[in-house]
C-alpha positions, 0 to 999 in steps of 0.5 A, a space after each residue: 522787265 517792267 513796263 512804265 511811262 516816262 514822266 517829264 518836267 513841265 515842258 512835256 519832253 525828256 532828253 535822252 542819250 541813245 546807246 550810240 550817243 545821239 541825244 533825242 527828246 521823248 514825249 511825256 507818257 511814252 511807254 518804255 520797258 525799264 531794263 535797269 539802272 547803272 552809273 546814275 542812269 536809267 536804261 530802257 527800251 522804247 515800246 511804242 513806234 512812230 
């Protein structure tokens, strides 16, 4: 949908909940594909690989 970069607080990390329920931390400026918003949450696909 729309390629974006994650913005975070001063720590440089954003805690996110994966579709399976696992919570992970993502780094600042990680490239994601924003797919929509529902229930007060943003939904996106991670575009970069480790």
